[in-house]
Structure formats: structure tokens, C-alpha cells
C-alpha positions in Angstrom: 0.0 0.0 0.0 1.2 3.4 -0.9 1.2 6.2 1.6 0.5 9.6 0.3 2.8 12.3 1.4 1.1 15.3 2.7 2.7 18.6 2.1 2.6 21.0 5.1 0.5 24.1 4.4 1.5 27.6 5.3 -1.0 29.5 7.4 -1.7 32.6 5.3 -4.2 34.1 7.7 -1.6 36.3 9.5 -0.2 37.4 6.1 -3.5 38.8 5.1 -3.7 40.7 8.4 -0.3 42.2 7.9 -1.2 43.2 4.3 -4.4 44.9 5.6 -2.5 46.7 8.3 0.1 48.0 5.8 -2.7 49.2 3.5 -4.3 51.1 6.4 -0.9 52.5 7.4 -0.2 53.9 3.9 -3.7 55.3 3.6 -3.4 57.1 6.9 0.1 58.5 6.4 -0.2 59.5 2.7 -0.9 63.1 2.0 -3.5 63.9 -0.6 -2.5 66.9 -2.6 -5.1 69.5 -3.1 -5.5 71.2 -6.5 -4.4 74.8 -6.6 -5.2 77.3 -9.3 -6.9 80.5 -10.2 -10.6 80.8 -9.4 -12.2 82.0 -12.5 -15.7 81.7 -14.0 -15.3 80.6 -17.6 -17.5 82.3 -20.2 -20.4 80.4 -21.7 -19.9 78.7 -25.0 -21.1 80.5 -28.0 -24.8 79.8 -28.4 -27.2 80.7 -31.2 -28.0 84.4 -31.2 -24.6 85.4 -29.8 -22.1 87.2 -32.0 -19.0 85.1 -31.3 -16.9 86.6 -34.1 -17.3 90.3 -33.2 -14.3 92.4 -34.0 -12.8 94.4 -31.1 -11.4 97.8 -31.9 -7.7 98.0 -31.1 -8.2 100.8 -28.6 -10.4 98.5 -26.5 -7.7 95.8 -26.1 -5.0 96.2 -23.4 -2.2 93.9 -24.3 -0.2 92.5 -21.4 2.7 90.2 -22.1 5.1 88.4 -19.7 8.4 87.5 -21.3 10.9 84.7 -20.5 12.6 86.9 -17.9 9.3 87.5 -16.1 9.2 91.1 -17.2 5.7 92.6 -17.7 5.1 94.5 -20.9 2.0 96.6 -21.4 1.6 97.8 -25.0 5.4 96.9 -25.6 6.6 99.0 -22.6 8.2 97.2 -19.7 6.6 98.1 -16.4 7.0 97.1 -12.8 4.2 94.9 -11.4 3.3 97.6 -8.9 2.0 99.8 -11.8 -0.1 97.2 -13.5 -3.2 97.6 -11.3 -3.4 101.4 -11.9 -2.7 101.0 -15.7 -5.5 98.5 -15.9 -7.9 100.7 -13.9 -7.1 103.7 -16.1 -7.7 101.7 -19.2 -11.0 100.3 -18.1 -12.5 103.4 -16.5 -11.5 105.7 -19.5 -15.0 106.5 -20.9 -13.5 107.2 -24.3 -16.9 107.3 -26.1 -18.9 109.2 -23.3 -21.3 106.3 -23.1 -20.3 105.4 -19.5 -22.2 107.5 -17.0 -20.4 106.1 -14.0 -16.8 106.2 -15.4 -14.3 108.7 -14.1 -11.6 108.3 -16.8 -9.5 110.8 -18.7 -11.1 110.0 -22.1 -7.7 109.1 -23.5 -7.5 108.1 -27.1 -5.2 105.2 -26.1 -7.6 103.5 -23.7 -11.0 101.8 -23.9 -14.3 103.3 -25.0 -16.0 102.0 -21.9 -15.6 99.0 -19.5 -18.1 96.9 -21.3 -16.1 97.0 -24.5 -12.7 96.5 -22.9 -10.7 93.3 -23.2 -7.5 92.4 -21.3 -5.2 90.3 -23.5 -2.7 88.4 -21.5 0.0 86.3 -23.1 3.1 84.8 -21.7 6.3 83.2 -22.9 7.1 79.5 -22.4 9.7 80.3 -19.7 7.4 82.5 -17.6 7.3 81.4 -14.0 4.0 80.3 -12.6 4.5 82.7 -9.7 4.8 85.7 -12.0 1.8 84.6 -14.0 -0.3 84.4 -10.8 1.0 87.7 -9.6 -0.2 89.4 -12.8 -3.6 87.7 -12.5 -3.8 89.0 -8.9 -3.1 92.6 -10.0 -5.7 92.4 -12.7 -8.3 91.0 -10.2 -7.4 93.8 -7.7 -8.1 96.4 -10.4 -11.5 95.0 -11.2 -12.3 94.7 -7.5 -11.4 98.3 -6.8 -13.4 99.6 -9.7 -16.4 97.6 -8.6 -16.0 98.9 -5.0 -16.0 102.4 -6.4 -19.1 101.7 -8.4 -20.8 100.3 -5.3 -19.9 103.5 -3.3 -20.6 106.1 -6.0 -23.6 104.6 -7.9 -25.3 102.2 -5.5 -24.3 104.3 -2.4 -23.3 101.1 -0.5 -20.2 99.4 0.7 -19.3 96.4 -1.5 -19.8 94.1 1.5 -23.4 95.2 1.9 -24.5 94.5 -1.7 -27.5 92.3 -2.4 -26.9 89.6 -5.0 -28.7 91.7 -7.6 -26.6 94.7 -6.8 -23.4 92.6 -6.9 -24.5 91.4 -10.4 -25.0 95.0 -11.4 -21.5 95.9 -10.3 -20.1 93.0 -12.2 -22.0 93.9 -15.3 -20.7 97.5 -15.0 -17.1 96.3 -15.0 -17.1 92.8 -16.7 -13.9 90.9 -16.3 -13.1 90.0 -19.9 -9.7 88.4 -20.0 -8.3 86.8 -23.2 -5.4 84.4 -22.8 -5.3 83.6 -26.5 -3.6 85.5 -29.2 -5.7 88.5 -30.4 -5.7 89.8 -33.9 
């Protein structure tokens, strides 16, 4: 009679426990990176009835470029970042065509007709640092914020923190944030 040889089995129950504990350890100690970026509301897609191919007059476009050395150029003049907010405000609040009843601009021939027609064109070189790009975006946002604050004080006779949702919408429509990050023609 032949005896069968039995092979000893390895108890794998404790191995599963160790694998489970390692999995929990890595889940607890791993850091989950949060996405960072610029909070922007993107424009709606072109829908029927909208003029998506409208031509902007050159005076209504403020061209801002950031070169490979992180220098900021506004209309081909290199400027320090500290001047960008005021230049943007002067461009937007120009009232070049006398159609803006709430604007206080100097009616310069080199600035926008009114805030609703103004476009900020922002381009950057491939070697532009992310920090400089975000700094430029922050200065542009500050300019719009200050213009909307002034609108709230002078037109709506309220502080910007006391605006109703409808009044906030009105201030945003008075100074719409139109930023183009594509090449303009």
C-alpha cells in the first residue's frame, strides 16, 4: 500500500492581516495633494443668437505680455508689477466714447471706449514662471475689484460688502472681467 505524502501548508491568515495593516498605514500617512489654481468663472460657450466673431477695436484691447525673464510688458513698454493695477484701472475706466455715466476716466485716445467693451489680452512666454503669471492675474483682479468697489460706493451708495446679489451682479456687469489668454488679432 502506498502512503501519500502530505505537504505541510503555510498559514496565510496572518499574512492577510499584515497586508491589511500595511494598507491602512499607507492610507493614513499618505498626503493627498489639493489642487491649486486661479478661481475663474469661464465664459459660456457660443450659443445661437450670440455674436461670437465680433471684432474688437484696437483701442479696446489692453495687451499685457510676460516675457521669458518674467518682465511685464504693457503695450510693448516694460513696467514694474506695482504699476499694472493702476494702468488696468485707467484703461477700463476711461470713458472714451462718453457712453459710461459712472466712469471717471480721462477720455484718453489710447484707452478703452468703456468698461463693457474693454478686453484684457494676457500672453506669456514659455519660460514665464507660474508665480509671476499668478501675480499678474492677482493685480488684474485687484483692479476690477477696486473699480467695482467704487461703483458700489458712488452709484449704489453702499459698501461692497453690503450689496445684495442683484446689486453685486449689477456691479459685475458695469465692470465685466473680460480676459483673453489667446492671441488676439
